[in-house]
ROLONU-144917 format. One record per residue: x, y, z of N, C-alpha, C in turn. Coordinates in steps of 0.001 Angstrom, whole numbers, plus 500000, padded with zeros to 6 digits. Layout:
<vexgus>
     n.x     n.y     n.z    ca.x    ca.y    ca.z     c.x     c.y     c.z
       X       Y       Z       X       Y       Z       X       Y       Z
...
</vexgus>
This chain:
<vexgus>
     n.x     n.y     n.z    ca.x    ca.y    ca.z     c.x     c.y     c.z
  276713  611118  905444  275822  610073  904981  274350  610133  905065
  273652  610798  904406  272283  610801  904541  271553  609638  904217
  270450  609345  905122  269694  608423  905096  268261  608673  904420
  267700  607812  903658  266534  608052  902887  265392  607354  903636
  264232  608233  903545  262842  607850  904394  261651  607799  903414
  261108  606714  903475  259764  606600  902787  258636  606892  903835
  257555  608042  903486  256604  608179  904352  255193  607583  903825
  254581  606850  904634  253400  605957  904256  252260  606249  905142
  251263  607145  904627  250182  607512  905420  249042  608035  904577
  247907  607743  904808  246706  607897  903998  246305  609386  904062
  246573  610118  904934  246314  611484  904961  247514  612294  904541
  247396  613213  903547  248270  613860  902847  248859  614920  903695
  248033  615479  904848  248305  616378  905696  249444  615879  906727
  249179  614693  907117  250047  613875  907937  251385  613689  907160
  251393  613392  905991  252712  613320  905109  253439  614371  905051
  252669  615561  904770  253328  616718  904727  254021  617234  905919
  253376  617166  907045  253758  617436  908335  254935  616513  908584
  255097  615195  908556  256042  614346  908961  257365  614613  907896
  257253  615127  906596  258046  615447  905772  258700  616842  906136
  258034  617777  906743  258471  619037  907112  259433  618873  908270
  258840  618183  909257  259585  617764  910575  260617  616997  910217
  261127  616176  909314  262196  615524  909065  263103  616300  908306
  262720  617054  907485  263508  617923  906522  263936  619234  907302
  263349  619494  908275  263903  620669  909155  264510  620329  910363
  264540  619220  910804  265341  618490  912088  266243  617574  911854
  266426  617123  910632  267529  616047  910505  268116  616106  909209
  269315  615461  909030  269963  615612  907679  269498  614564  906683
  268432  613780  907130  267757  612795  906311  267140  613026  904999
  266873  612595  904210  266338  612643  902809  264766  612015  903070
  263826  612727  902391  262508  612108  902372  262571  611584  900726
  262620  610353  900447  262667  610007  899071  261635  610066  898391
  260478  609598  899246  259218  609431  898714  258013  609299  899500
  256792  609402  899055  255620  609171  899796  254758  608094  899480
  253831  607592  900059  252697  606558  899502  251609  606767  900398
  250359  606679  899824  249045  606604  900653  248452  605435  901023
  248964  604451  900789  248542  603069  901335  249648  602191  901324
  249546  600894  902040  250490  599917  902104  250705  599253  900741
  249939  598961  899919  250353  598302  898597  251306  599225  897879
  251090  600624  897716  251975  601581  897164  253177  601593  898024
  253389  601688  899105  254441  601384  899853  255422  600220  899628
  254854  599148  899454  255641  598075  898937  256228  598221  897643
  255445  598974  896695  256030  599143  895549  257293  600311  895596
  256979  601292  896404  258095  602191  896445  259118  601723  897172
  259268  600862  898092  260325  600157  898674  260982  599662  897554
  260480  598888  896780  261205  598185  895586  261889  599132  894627
  261245  600214  894235  261708  601241  893494  262801  602101  894197
  262561  602580  895426  263431  603583  896204  264395  603217  896689
  264313  601884  897377  265199  601341  898372  265513  602232  899607
  264306  602743  900441  264713  603520  901439  265313  602995  902554
  265898  603537  903519  266729  602948  904754  265557  602841  905736
  264667  603701  905848  263500  603684  906815  262334  603948  906037
  261079  603246  906603  259797  603480  905996  259195  603790  907589
  258373  604880  907467  257221  605380  908383  256047  604983  908038
  255403  604071  908634  254016  603535  908252  252818  603891  909396
  251781  604333  908716  250555  604560  909643  249964  603102  909500
  249131  602851  910556  248520  601329  910819  247436  601476  909950
  246472  602260  910078  244989  602058  909517  245111  602978  908175
  245119  602129  906910  245058  602709  905640  244192  601957  904676
  243662  602571  903535  242935  601748  902673  243957  600861  901746
  243323  600061  901260  243903  598908  900309  244766  597830  901235
  245790  598344  901879  246770  597452  902595  246917  598296  903954
  246815  597801  905071  247077  598453  906317  248731  598326  906559
  249272  599052  907663  250787  599089  907783  251350  597813  908408
  250359  596901  909241  251020  595584  909439  251242  594785  908312
  250183  594835  907497  250432  593874  906092  251453  594355  905297
  251492  595641  905195  252666  596599  904350  254091  595952  904902
  254202  595863  906231  255596  595941  907042  255972  594273  906717
  254847  593581  906717  255087  591995  906666  255715  591927  905131
  255114  592591  904232  255778  592317  902759  257103  593139  902489
  257285  594301  903453  258630  594899  903233  259744  594182  904012
  259369  593408  904943  260413  592619  905649  260947  591661  904757
  259875  590830  903920  260360  589897  903125  261222  590363  901949
  260845  591786  901321  261683  591883  900169  262934  592957  900563
  262769  593440  901613  263956  594378  902073  264161  594271  903396
  264737  593127  903940  264988  592852  905346  265749  593879  906160
  266594  594618  905556  267551  595473  906240  266703  596877  906510
  265598  597156  905890  264890  598493  905839  264341  598626  907400
  264547  599754  908049  264051  599823  909518  262759  600258  909085
  261617  599788  910103  260492  600484  909861  259883  600840  911215
  259109  602114  911382  258696  602737  912467  257072  602848  912012
  256341  602898  912958  254881  602959  913000  254253  604179  913714
  253463  604833  913007  252858  605931  913650  251197  605620  913576
  250510  605840  914572  249144  605422  914947  248252  606317  915776
  247013  606392  915457  246169  606941  916409  245658  605818  917473
  245828  604814  917369  245225  603480  917930  246519  602922  918765
  247392  603599  919630  248280  602939  920184  247839  601892  921558
  248222  600893  921431  247916  599657  922110  249020  598772  922426
  249017  597958  923447  249841  596696  923622  250005  595953  922344
  248651  595432  922426  248433  594327  921401  249027  594770  919930
  248894  596092  919652  249158  596619  918449  250802  596524  918155
  251319  596932  919336  252662  596841  919318  253275  595583  919195
  252774  594688  919910  253256  593292  919680  253102  592785  918296
  252149  592887  917626  251804  592514  916192  253001  593273  915222
  253038  594748  915509  254117  595566  915038  255594  594735  914948
  255981  594526  916035  257307  593922  916321  257414  592701  915688
  256348  591927  915764  256377  590474  915065  256712  590705  913764
  256338  591661  913017  256392  591567  911582  257528  592754  910939
  258342  592909  912230  259701  593733  911809  259663  595088  912157
  258612  595638  912680  258526  597211  912869  259178  597488  914346
  260348  598423  914144  261253  598817  915494  260379  599317  916703
  259578  600424  916210  258782  601197  917357  257555  601889  916878
  256460  601716  917632  255366  602343  917455  255118  603464  918264
  254944  604522  917696  254696  605899  917937  253402  606443  917839
  252742  607076  918935  251173  607776  918758  251332  608944  918114
  250307  609041  917323  250176  610240  916673  249654  611447  917622
  249159  611215  918887  248666  612103  919439  249603  612408  920656
  250782  611828  920824  251733  612280  921890  252734  612749  921544
  252915  614146  920993  254090  614712  920530  254854  613704  919469
  254271  613663  918474  254543  612539  917490  256053  613328  916837
  256166  614230  916672  257334  615041  915940  258574  614740  916952
  258475  615064  918013  259516  615055  918848  259960  613439  919265
  259122  612377  919375  259394  611142  919523  259788  610560  918117
  259277  611054  916961  259879  610698  915627  261435  610978  915425
  261822  612265  915765  263260  612793  915865  263974  612024  916707
  263669  611821  917846  264263  610804  918761  264457  609363  917987
  263324  608767  917580  263634  607403  917108  264546  607387  915670
  264372  608322  915032  265359  608593  913861  266715  608627  914208
  267072  609629  915365  268430  609396  915771  268823  608186  916564
  267907  607186  916970  268344  606049  917433  268688  605135  916334
  267805  605358  915118  268140  604452  913873  269369  604738  913392
  269918  606166  913510  271081  606848  912872  272121  606023  913645
  272113  606094  915089  273052  605627  915784  273350  604072  915772
  272108  603392  915663  272330  601966  915326  272931  601395  914201
  272754  602399  912917  273010  601858  911777  274821  602385  911505
  275223  603108  912386  276535  603465  912358  277358  602555  913275
  276924  601712  914251  277622  600830  914904  277881  599482  914455
</vexgus>
């Protein structure tokens, strides 16, 4: 069973890198991309992804605001956050709105992302 992932980041380069990493290292399908939180919420409604990977700082609507709305419309969707601004207070805010894990873009994000997706896969099968 392949899970579906929505990638949300304002950088096309980051979105492409994450897509490539996921498609080459997991059996999961990237079902869509969005460049801001507002579009992410719309795409969640349209695509019904299993996982949403959100950047924190984006134009129009940031990742925390988007996560809050995604939790309200799709509470079973797993959310992960990637950010350049990794801090304890950001992680607390992220967890409070339903984000399972916050990953730093600067600290081997590909390796940590694959590990996190593996944990999501295990948790959804049990």
